[in-house]
mmCIF file of the N, C-alpha and C atoms, coordinates in Angstrom:
data_MODEL
# 
_entry.id   MODEL 
# 
loop_
_atom_site.group_PDB 
_atom_site.id 
_atom_site.type_symbol 
_atom_site.label_atom_id 
_atom_site.label_alt_id 
_atom_site.label_comp_id 
_atom_site.label_asym_id 
_atom_site.label_entity_id 
_atom_site.label_seq_id 
_atom_site.pdbx_PDB_ins_code 
_atom_site.Cartn_x 
_atom_site.Cartn_y 
_atom_site.Cartn_z 
_atom_site.occupancy 
_atom_site.B_iso_or_equiv 
_atom_site.pdbx_formal_charge 
_atom_site.auth_seq_id 
_atom_site.auth_comp_id 
_atom_site.auth_asym_id 
_atom_site.auth_atom_id 
_atom_site.pdbx_PDB_model_num 
ATOM 1   N N  . UNK A 1 1  ? 0.857  -1.175  0.000  1.00 0.00 ? 1  UNK A N  1 
ATOM 2   C CA . UNK A 1 1  ? 0.000  0.000   0.000  1.00 0.00 ? 1  UNK A CA 1 
ATOM 3   C C  . UNK A 1 1  ? 0.893  1.225   0.000  1.00 0.00 ? 1  UNK A C  1 
ATOM 4   N N  . UNK A 1 2  ? 0.537  2.228   -0.764 1.00 0.00 ? 2  UNK A N  1 
ATOM 5   C CA . UNK A 1 2  ? 1.300  3.475   -0.847 1.00 0.00 ? 2  UNK A CA 1 
ATOM 6   C C  . UNK A 1 2  ? 0.477  4.582   -0.203 1.00 0.00 ? 2  UNK A C  1 
ATOM 7   N N  . UNK A 1 3  ? 1.104  5.307   0.711  1.00 0.00 ? 3  UNK A N  1 
ATOM 8   C CA . UNK A 1 3  ? 0.432  6.410   1.396  1.00 0.00 ? 3  UNK A CA 1 
ATOM 9   C C  . UNK A 1 3  ? 1.279  7.657   1.212  1.00 0.00 ? 3  UNK A C  1 
ATOM 10  N N  . UNK A 1 4  ? 0.700  8.683   0.632  1.00 0.00 ? 4  UNK A N  1 
ATOM 11  C CA . UNK A 1 4  ? 1.435  9.921   0.385  1.00 0.00 ? 4  UNK A CA 1 
ATOM 12  C C  . UNK A 1 4  ? 1.263  10.923  1.522  1.00 0.00 ? 4  UNK A C  1 
ATOM 13  N N  . UNK A 1 5  ? 0.162  10.844  2.233  1.00 0.00 ? 5  UNK A N  1 
ATOM 14  C CA . UNK A 1 5  ? -0.120 11.790  3.308  1.00 0.00 ? 5  UNK A CA 1 
ATOM 15  C C  . UNK A 1 5  ? 0.826  11.534  4.483  1.00 0.00 ? 5  UNK A C  1 
ATOM 16  N N  . UNK A 1 6  ? 1.623  12.541  4.830  1.00 0.00 ? 6  UNK A N  1 
ATOM 17  C CA . UNK A 1 6  ? 2.642  12.363  5.875  1.00 0.00 ? 6  UNK A CA 1 
ATOM 18  C C  . UNK A 1 6  ? 2.035  12.078  7.244  1.00 0.00 ? 6  UNK A C  1 
ATOM 19  N N  . UNK A 1 7  ? 0.918  12.690  7.558  1.00 0.00 ? 7  UNK A N  1 
ATOM 20  C CA . UNK A 1 7  ? 0.277  12.443  8.854  1.00 0.00 ? 7  UNK A CA 1 
ATOM 21  C C  . UNK A 1 7  ? -0.202 11.000  8.947  1.00 0.00 ? 7  UNK A C  1 
ATOM 22  N N  . UNK A 1 8  ? -0.806 10.511  7.876  1.00 0.00 ? 8  UNK A N  1 
ATOM 23  C CA . UNK A 1 8  ? -1.265 9.124   7.869  1.00 0.00 ? 8  UNK A CA 1 
ATOM 24  C C  . UNK A 1 8  ? -0.082 8.157   7.940  1.00 0.00 ? 8  UNK A C  1 
ATOM 25  N N  . UNK A 1 9  ? 1.003  8.485   7.238  1.00 0.00 ? 9  UNK A N  1 
ATOM 26  C CA . UNK A 1 9  ? 2.202  7.636   7.288  1.00 0.00 ? 9  UNK A CA 1 
ATOM 27  C C  . UNK A 1 9  ? 2.769  7.584   8.700  1.00 0.00 ? 9  UNK A C  1 
ATOM 28  N N  . UNK A 1 10 ? 2.786  8.743   9.362  1.00 0.00 ? 10 UNK A N  1 
ATOM 29  C CA . UNK A 1 10 ? 3.290  8.787   10.736 1.00 0.00 ? 10 UNK A CA 1 
ATOM 30  C C  . UNK A 1 10 ? 2.452  7.885   11.638 1.00 0.00 ? 10 UNK A C  1 
ATOM 31  N N  . UNK A 1 11 ? 1.140  7.927   11.472 1.00 0.00 ? 11 UNK A N  1 
ATOM 32  C CA . UNK A 1 11 ? 0.263  7.079   12.286 1.00 0.00 ? 11 UNK A CA 1 
ATOM 33  C C  . UNK A 1 11 ? 0.505  5.600   12.008 1.00 0.00 ? 11 UNK A C  1 
ATOM 34  N N  . UNK A 1 12 ? 0.721  5.251   10.748 1.00 0.00 ? 12 UNK A N  1 
ATOM 35  C CA . UNK A 1 12 ? 0.999  3.855   10.398 1.00 0.00 ? 12 UNK A CA 1 
ATOM 36  C C  . UNK A 1 12 ? 2.302  3.398   11.040 1.00 0.00 ? 12 UNK A C  1 
ATOM 37  N N  . UNK A 1 13 ? 3.344  4.246   10.992 1.00 0.00 ? 13 UNK A N  1 
ATOM 38  C CA . UNK A 1 13 ? 4.621  3.891   11.618 1.00 0.00 ? 13 UNK A CA 1 
ATOM 39  C C  . UNK A 1 13 ? 4.479  3.748   13.127 1.00 0.00 ? 13 UNK A C  1 
ATOM 40  N N  . UNK A 1 14 ? 3.682  4.608   13.747 1.00 0.00 ? 14 UNK A N  1 
ATOM 41  C CA . UNK A 1 14 ? 3.460  4.498   15.195 1.00 0.00 ? 14 UNK A CA 1 
ATOM 42  C C  . UNK A 1 14 ? 2.768  3.184   15.545 1.00 0.00 ? 14 UNK A C  1 
ATOM 43  N N  . UNK A 1 15 ? 1.782  2.800   14.725 1.00 0.00 ? 15 UNK A N  1 
ATOM 44  C CA . UNK A 1 15 ? 1.094  1.533   14.962 1.00 0.00 ? 15 UNK A CA 1 
ATOM 45  C C  . UNK A 1 15 ? 2.058  0.358   14.816 1.00 0.00 ? 15 UNK A C  1 
ATOM 46  N N  . UNK A 1 16 ? 2.887  0.412   13.787 1.00 0.00 ? 16 UNK A N  1 
ATOM 47  C CA . UNK A 1 16 ? 3.868  -0.663  13.581 1.00 0.00 ? 16 UNK A CA 1 
ATOM 48  C C  . UNK A 1 16 ? 4.843  -0.734  14.749 1.00 0.00 ? 16 UNK A C  1 
ATOM 49  N N  . UNK A 1 17 ? 5.270  0.422   15.242 1.00 0.00 ? 17 UNK A N  1 
ATOM 50  C CA . UNK A 1 17 ? 6.196  0.453   16.374 1.00 0.00 ? 17 UNK A CA 1 
ATOM 51  C C  . UNK A 1 17 ? 5.549  -0.156  17.619 1.00 0.00 ? 17 UNK A C  1 
ATOM 52  N N  . UNK A 1 18 ? 4.280  0.144   17.848 1.00 0.00 ? 18 UNK A N  1 
ATOM 53  C CA . UNK A 1 18 ? 3.570  -0.432  18.996 1.00 0.00 ? 18 UNK A CA 1 
ATOM 54  C C  . UNK A 1 18 ? 3.466  -1.952  18.880 1.00 0.00 ? 18 UNK A C  1 
ATOM 55  N N  . UNK A 1 19 ? 3.186  -2.443  17.672 1.00 0.00 ? 19 UNK A N  1 
ATOM 56  C CA . UNK A 1 19 ? 3.097  -3.892  17.464 1.00 0.00 ? 19 UNK A CA 1 
ATOM 57  C C  . UNK A 1 19 ? 4.432  -4.553  17.768 1.00 0.00 ? 19 UNK A C  1 
ATOM 58  N N  . UNK A 1 20 ? 5.499  -3.979  17.251 1.00 0.00 ? 20 UNK A N  1 
ATOM 59  C CA . UNK A 1 20 ? 6.833  -4.538  17.500 1.00 0.00 ? 20 UNK A CA 1 
ATOM 60  C C  . UNK A 1 20 ? 7.150  -4.497  18.986 1.00 0.00 ? 20 UNK A C  1 
ATOM 61  N N  . UNK A 1 21 ? 6.854  -3.383  19.626 1.00 0.00 ? 21 UNK A N  1 
ATOM 62  C CA . UNK A 1 21 ? 7.155  -3.224  21.050 1.00 0.00 ? 21 UNK A CA 1 
ATOM 63  C C  . UNK A 1 21 ? 6.402  -4.242  21.903 1.00 0.00 ? 21 UNK A C  1 
ATOM 64  N N  . UNK A 1 22 ? 5.158  -4.516  21.556 1.00 0.00 ? 22 UNK A N  1 
ATOM 65  C CA . UNK A 1 22 ? 4.330  -5.409  22.368 1.00 0.00 ? 22 UNK A CA 1 
ATOM 66  C C  . UNK A 1 22 ? 4.521  -6.889  22.038 1.00 0.00 ? 22 UNK A C  1 
ATOM 67  N N  . UNK A 1 23 ? 4.767  -7.207  20.775 1.00 0.00 ? 23 UNK A N  1 
ATOM 68  C CA . UNK A 1 23 ? 4.699  -8.598  20.344 1.00 0.00 ? 23 UNK A CA 1 
ATOM 69  C C  . UNK A 1 23 ? 6.031  -9.288  20.091 1.00 0.00 ? 23 UNK A C  1 
ATOM 70  N N  . UNK A 1 24 ? 7.065  -8.557  19.846 1.00 0.00 ? 24 UNK A N  1 
ATOM 71  C CA . UNK A 1 24 ? 8.332  -9.186  19.472 1.00 0.00 ? 24 UNK A CA 1 
ATOM 72  C C  . UNK A 1 24 ? 9.143  -9.485  20.730 1.00 0.00 ? 24 UNK A C  1 
ATOM 73  N N  . UNK A 1 25 ? 9.557  -10.734 20.904 1.00 0.00 ? 25 UNK A N  1 
ATOM 74  C CA . UNK A 1 25 ? 10.415 -11.035 22.059 1.00 0.00 ? 25 UNK A CA 1 
ATOM 75  C C  . UNK A 1 25 ? 11.778 -10.386 21.877 1.00 0.00 ? 25 UNK A C  1 
ATOM 76  N N  . UNK A 1 26 ? 12.383 -10.049 22.970 1.00 0.00 ? 26 UNK A N  1 
ATOM 77  C CA . UNK A 1 26 ? 13.707 -9.433  22.908 1.00 0.00 ? 26 UNK A CA 1 
ATOM 78  C C  . UNK A 1 26 ? 14.755 -10.493 23.192 1.00 0.00 ? 26 UNK A C  1 
ATOM 79  N N  . UNK A 1 27 ? 15.576 -10.711 22.208 1.00 0.00 ? 27 UNK A N  1 
ATOM 80  C CA . UNK A 1 27 ? 16.645 -11.687 22.326 1.00 0.00 ? 27 UNK A CA 1 
ATOM 81  C C  . UNK A 1 27 ? 17.946 -10.988 21.961 1.00 0.00 ? 27 UNK A C  1 
ATOM 82  N N  . UNK A 1 28 ? 18.885 -10.895 22.886 1.00 0.00 ? 28 UNK A N  1 
ATOM 83  C CA . UNK A 1 28 ? 20.151 -10.248 22.533 1.00 0.00 ? 28 UNK A CA 1 
ATOM 84  C C  . UNK A 1 28 ? 20.882 -11.068 21.475 1.00 0.00 ? 28 UNK A C  1 
ATOM 85  N N  . UNK A 1 29 ? 21.331 -10.395 20.446 1.00 0.00 ? 29 UNK A N  1 
ATOM 86  C CA . UNK A 1 29 ? 22.047 -11.090 19.377 1.00 0.00 ? 29 UNK A CA 1 
ATOM 87  C C  . UNK A 1 29 ? 23.540 -10.788 19.405 1.00 0.00 ? 29 UNK A C  1 
ATOM 88  N N  . UNK A 1 30 ? 23.923 -9.820  20.199 1.00 0.00 ? 30 UNK A N  1 
ATOM 89  C CA . UNK A 1 30 ? 25.344 -9.505  20.360 1.00 0.00 ? 30 UNK A CA 1 
ATOM 90  C C  . UNK A 1 30 ? 25.606 -9.216  21.827 1.00 0.00 ? 30 UNK A C  1 
ATOM 91  N N  . UNK A 1 31 ? 26.832 -9.374  22.218 1.00 0.00 ? 31 UNK A N  1 
ATOM 92  C CA . UNK A 1 31 ? 27.241 -9.050  23.574 1.00 0.00 ? 31 UNK A CA 1 
ATOM 93  C C  . UNK A 1 31 ? 28.584 -8.356  23.481 1.00 0.00 ? 31 UNK A C  1 
ATOM 94  N N  . UNK A 1 32 ? 28.641 -7.152  23.983 1.00 0.00 ? 32 UNK A N  1 
ATOM 95  C CA . UNK A 1 32 ? 29.872 -6.376  23.899 1.00 0.00 ? 32 UNK A CA 1 
ATOM 96  C C  . UNK A 1 32 ? 30.894 -6.908  24.896 1.00 0.00 ? 32 UNK A C  1 
ATOM 97  N N  . UNK A 1 33 ? 32.088 -7.095  24.444 1.00 0.00 ? 33 UNK A N  1 
ATOM 98  C CA . UNK A 1 33 ? 33.185 -7.473  25.326 1.00 0.00 ? 33 UNK A CA 1 
ATOM 99  C C  . UNK A 1 33 ? 34.288 -6.448  25.164 1.00 0.00 ? 33 UNK A C  1 
ATOM 100 N N  . UNK A 1 34 ? 35.107 -6.353  26.150 1.00 0.00 ? 34 UNK A N  1 
ATOM 101 C CA . UNK A 1 34 ? 36.221 -5.418  26.049 1.00 0.00 ? 34 UNK A CA 1 
ATOM 102 C C  . UNK A 1 34 ? 37.457 -6.037  26.686 1.00 0.00 ? 34 UNK A C  1 
ATOM 103 N N  . UNK A 1 35 ? 38.572 -5.603  26.215 1.00 0.00 ? 35 UNK A N  1 
ATOM 104 C CA . UNK A 1 35 ? 39.849 -6.021  26.768 1.00 0.00 ? 35 UNK A CA 1 
ATOM 105 C C  . UNK A 1 35 ? 40.574 -4.767  27.217 1.00 0.00 ? 35 UNK A C  1 
ATOM 106 N N  . UNK A 1 36 ? 41.058 -4.780  28.433 1.00 0.00 ? 36 UNK A N  1 
ATOM 107 C CA . UNK A 1 36 ? 41.765 -3.633  28.973 1.00 0.00 ? 36 UNK A CA 1 
ATOM 108 C C  . UNK A 1 36 ? 43.163 -4.068  29.364 1.00 0.00 ? 36 UNK A C  1 
ATOM 109 N N  . UNK A 1 37 ? 44.146 -3.320  28.913 1.00 0.00 ? 37 UNK A N  1 
ATOM 110 C CA . UNK A 1 37 ? 45.540 -3.651  29.195 1.00 0.00 ? 37 UNK A CA 1 
ATOM 111 C C  . UNK A 1 37 ? 46.182 -2.448  29.872 1.00 0.00 ? 37 UNK A C  1 
ATOM 112 N N  . UNK A 1 38 ? 46.937 -2.713  30.932 1.00 0.00 ? 38 UNK A N  1 
ATOM 113 C CA . UNK A 1 38 ? 47.644 -1.659  31.646 1.00 0.00 ? 38 UNK A CA 1 
ATOM 114 C C  . UNK A 1 38 ? 49.102 -2.044  31.815 1.00 0.00 ? 38 UNK A C  1 
ATOM 115 N N  . UNK A 1 39 ? 49.893 -1.048  32.114 1.00 0.00 ? 39 UNK A N  1 
ATOM 116 C CA . UNK A 1 39 ? 51.289 -1.306  32.460 1.00 0.00 ? 39 UNK A CA 1 
ATOM 117 C C  . UNK A 1 39 ? 51.336 -1.963  33.831 1.00 0.00 ? 39 UNK A C  1 
ATOM 118 N N  . UNK A 1 40 ? 52.482 -2.537  34.173 1.00 0.00 ? 40 UNK A N  1 
ATOM 119 C CA . UNK A 1 40 ? 52.618 -3.240  35.452 1.00 0.00 ? 40 UNK A CA 1 
ATOM 120 C C  . UNK A 1 40 ? 52.459 -2.332  36.662 1.00 0.00 ? 40 UNK A C  1 
ATOM 121 N N  . UNK A 1 41 ? 52.715 -1.018  36.508 1.00 0.00 ? 41 UNK A N  1 
ATOM 122 C CA . UNK A 1 41 ? 52.624 -0.134  37.670 1.00 0.00 ? 41 UNK A CA 1 
ATOM 123 C C  . UNK A 1 41 ? 51.224 0.456   37.868 1.00 0.00 ? 41 UNK A C  1 
ATOM 124 N N  . UNK A 1 42 ? 50.263 0.106   37.052 1.00 0.00 ? 42 UNK A N  1 
ATOM 125 C CA . UNK A 1 42 ? 48.881 0.543   37.252 1.00 0.00 ? 42 UNK A CA 1 
ATOM 126 C C  . UNK A 1 42 ? 48.201 -0.483  38.153 1.00 0.00 ? 42 UNK A C  1 
ATOM 127 N N  . UNK A 1 43 ? 47.656 -0.002  39.255 1.00 0.00 ? 43 UNK A N  1 
ATOM 128 C CA . UNK A 1 43 ? 47.068 -0.886  40.267 1.00 0.00 ? 43 UNK A CA 1 
ATOM 129 C C  . UNK A 1 43 ? 45.615 -0.504  40.525 1.00 0.00 ? 43 UNK A C  1 
ATOM 130 N N  . UNK A 1 44 ? 44.869 -1.426  41.105 1.00 0.00 ? 44 UNK A N  1 
ATOM 131 C CA . UNK A 1 44 ? 43.513 -1.151  41.558 1.00 0.00 ? 44 UNK A CA 1 
ATOM 132 C C  . UNK A 1 44 ? 42.428 -1.408  40.536 1.00 0.00 ? 44 UNK A C  1 
ATOM 133 N N  . UNK A 1 45 ? 42.759 -2.021  39.411 1.00 0.00 ? 45 UNK A N  1 
ATOM 134 C CA . UNK A 1 45 ? 41.733 -2.268  38.391 1.00 0.00 ? 45 UNK A CA 1 
ATOM 135 C C  . UNK A 1 45 ? 40.899 -3.488  38.744 1.00 0.00 ? 45 UNK A C  1 
ATOM 136 N N  . UNK A 1 46 ? 39.601 -3.288  38.777 1.00 0.00 ? 46 UNK A N  1 
ATOM 137 C CA . UNK A 1 46 ? 38.642 -4.370  38.924 1.00 0.00 ? 46 UNK A CA 1 
ATOM 138 C C  . UNK A 1 46 ? 37.568 -4.146  37.873 1.00 0.00 ? 46 UNK A C  1 
ATOM 139 N N  . UNK A 1 47 ? 37.308 -5.126  37.018 1.00 0.00 ? 47 UNK A N  1 
ATOM 140 C CA . UNK A 1 47 ? 36.281 -4.907  36.000 1.00 0.00 ? 47 UNK A CA 1 
ATOM 141 C C  . UNK A 1 47 ? 34.904 -4.737  36.634 1.00 0.00 ? 47 UNK A C  1 
ATOM 142 N N  . UNK A 1 48 ? 34.202 -3.698  36.245 1.00 0.00 ? 48 UNK A N  1 
ATOM 143 C CA . UNK A 1 48 ? 32.860 -3.434  36.747 1.00 0.00 ? 48 UNK A CA 1 
ATOM 144 C C  . UNK A 1 48 ? 31.962 -3.074  35.571 1.00 0.00 ? 48 UNK A C  1 
ATOM 145 N N  . UNK A 1 49 ? 30.679 -3.280  35.749 1.00 0.00 ? 49 UNK A N  1 
ATOM 146 C CA . UNK A 1 49 ? 29.709 -2.960  34.716 1.00 0.00 ? 49 UNK A CA 1 
ATOM 147 C C  . UNK A 1 49 ? 28.986 -1.676  35.101 1.00 0.00 ? 49 UNK A C  1 
ATOM 148 N N  . UNK A 1 50 ? 28.808 -0.793  34.153 1.00 0.00 ? 50 UNK A N  1 
ATOM 149 C CA . UNK A 1 50 ? 28.042 0.439   34.330 1.00 0.00 ? 50 UNK A CA 1 
ATOM 150 C C  . UNK A 1 50 ? 28.635 1.378   35.377 1.00 0.00 ? 50 UNK A C  1 
ATOM 151 N N  . UNK A 1 51 ? 29.939 1.387   35.500 1.00 0.00 ? 51 UNK A N  1 
ATOM 152 C CA . UNK A 1 51 ? 30.576 2.316   36.436 1.00 0.00 ? 51 UNK A CA 1 
ATOM 153 C C  . UNK A 1 51 ? 31.851 2.833   35.820 1.00 0.00 ? 51 UNK A C  1 
ATOM 154 N N  . UNK A 1 52 ? 32.351 3.901   36.371 1.00 0.00 ? 52 UNK A N  1 
ATOM 155 C CA . UNK A 1 52 ? 33.613 4.473   35.919 1.00 0.00 ? 52 UNK A CA 1 
ATOM 156 C C  . UNK A 1 52 ? 34.749 3.792   36.659 1.00 0.00 ? 52 UNK A C  1 
ATOM 157 N N  . UNK A 1 53 ? 35.309 2.758   36.044 1.00 0.00 ? 53 UNK A N  1 
ATOM 158 C CA . UNK A 1 53 ? 36.339 1.954   36.695 1.00 0.00 ? 53 UNK A CA 1 
ATOM 159 C C  . UNK A 1 53 ? 37.610 2.739   36.936 1.00 0.00 ? 53 UNK A C  1 
ATOM 160 N N  . UNK A 1 54 ? 37.878 3.750   36.134 1.00 0.00 ? 54 UNK A N  1 
ATOM 161 C CA . UNK A 1 54 ? 39.147 4.464   36.236 1.00 0.00 ? 54 UNK A CA 1 
ATOM 162 C C  . UNK A 1 54 ? 39.250 5.338   37.480 1.00 0.00 ? 54 UNK A C  1 
ATOM 163 N N  . UNK A 1 55 ? 38.172 5.598   38.176 1.00 0.00 ? 55 UNK A N  1 
ATOM 164 C CA . UNK A 1 55 ? 38.269 6.442   39.367 1.00 0.00 ? 55 UNK A CA 1 
ATOM 165 C C  . UNK A 1 55 ? 38.983 5.728   40.517 1.00 0.00 ? 55 UNK A C  1 
ATOM 166 N N  . UNK A 1 56 ? 39.148 4.406   40.429 1.00 0.00 ? 56 UNK A N  1 
ATOM 167 C CA . UNK A 1 56 ? 39.794 3.640   41.492 1.00 0.00 ? 56 UNK A CA 1 
ATOM 168 C C  . UNK A 1 56 ? 41.215 3.219   41.139 1.00 0.00 ? 56 UNK A C  1 
ATOM 169 N N  . UNK A 1 57 ? 41.739 3.699   40.029 1.00 0.00 ? 57 UNK A N  1 
ATOM 170 C CA . UNK A 1 57 ? 43.097 3.323   39.620 1.00 0.00 ? 57 UNK A CA 1 
ATOM 171 C C  . UNK A 1 57 ? 44.129 4.229   40.256 1.00 0.00 ? 57 UNK A C  1 
ATOM 172 N N  . UNK A 1 58 ? 45.328 3.714   40.393 1.00 0.00 ? 58 UNK A N  1 
ATOM 173 C CA . UNK A 1 58 ? 46.458 4.540   40.770 1.00 0.00 ? 58 UNK A CA 1 
ATOM 174 C C  . UNK A 1 58 ? 47.703 3.968   40.119 1.00 0.00 ? 58 UNK A C  1 
ATOM 175 N N  . UNK A 1 59 ? 48.718 4.792   40.021 1.00 0.00 ? 59 UNK A N  1 
ATOM 176 C CA . UNK A 1 59 ? 50.001 4.353   39.472 1.00 0.00 ? 59 UNK A CA 1 
ATOM 177 C C  . UNK A 1 59 ? 50.952 4.161   40.633 1.00 0.00 ? 59 UNK A C  1 
ATOM 178 N N  . UNK A 1 60 ? 51.481 2.972   40.739 1.00 0.00 ? 60 UNK A N  1 
ATOM 179 C CA . UNK A 1 60 ? 52.351 2.621   41.844 1.00 0.00 ? 60 UNK A CA 1 
ATOM 180 C C  . UNK A 1 60 ? 53.579 3.528   41.864 1.00 0.00 ? 60 UNK A C  1 
ATOM 181 N N  . UNK A 1 61 ? 53.923 4.002   43.046 1.00 0.00 ? 61 UNK A N  1 
ATOM 182 C CA . UNK A 1 61 ? 55.100 4.842   43.214 1.00 0.00 ? 61 UNK A CA 1 
ATOM 183 C C  . UNK A 1 61 ? 54.814 6.323   43.021 1.00 0.00 ? 61 UNK A C  1 
ATOM 184 N N  . UNK A 1 62 ? 53.573 6.696   42.811 1.00 0.00 ? 62 UNK A N  1 
ATOM 185 C CA . UNK A 1 62 ? 53.249 8.123   42.645 1.00 0.00 ? 62 UNK A CA 1 
ATOM 186 C C  . UNK A 1 62 ? 52.212 8.550   43.653 1.00 0.00 ? 62 UNK A C  1 
# 
C-alpha cells in the first residue's frame, strides 16, 4: 500500500512500532566485550559494569 499523506504515514509507523514493542520477544544477538591492558605499575583495576572503573586506579610509586 502506498500512502502519500505524511500524517497518515506517521500514524501507520506508530502503529507498527507499537506492534513490534508489544509482540516481538527481545533476544540479545550480540554481547559487547572489552579487553583492557595496563602497564605493570597501574594498580587497583577491577572490572565493573556500568561504572567508571578508572576512578579507582592509581600508578604505583606516585
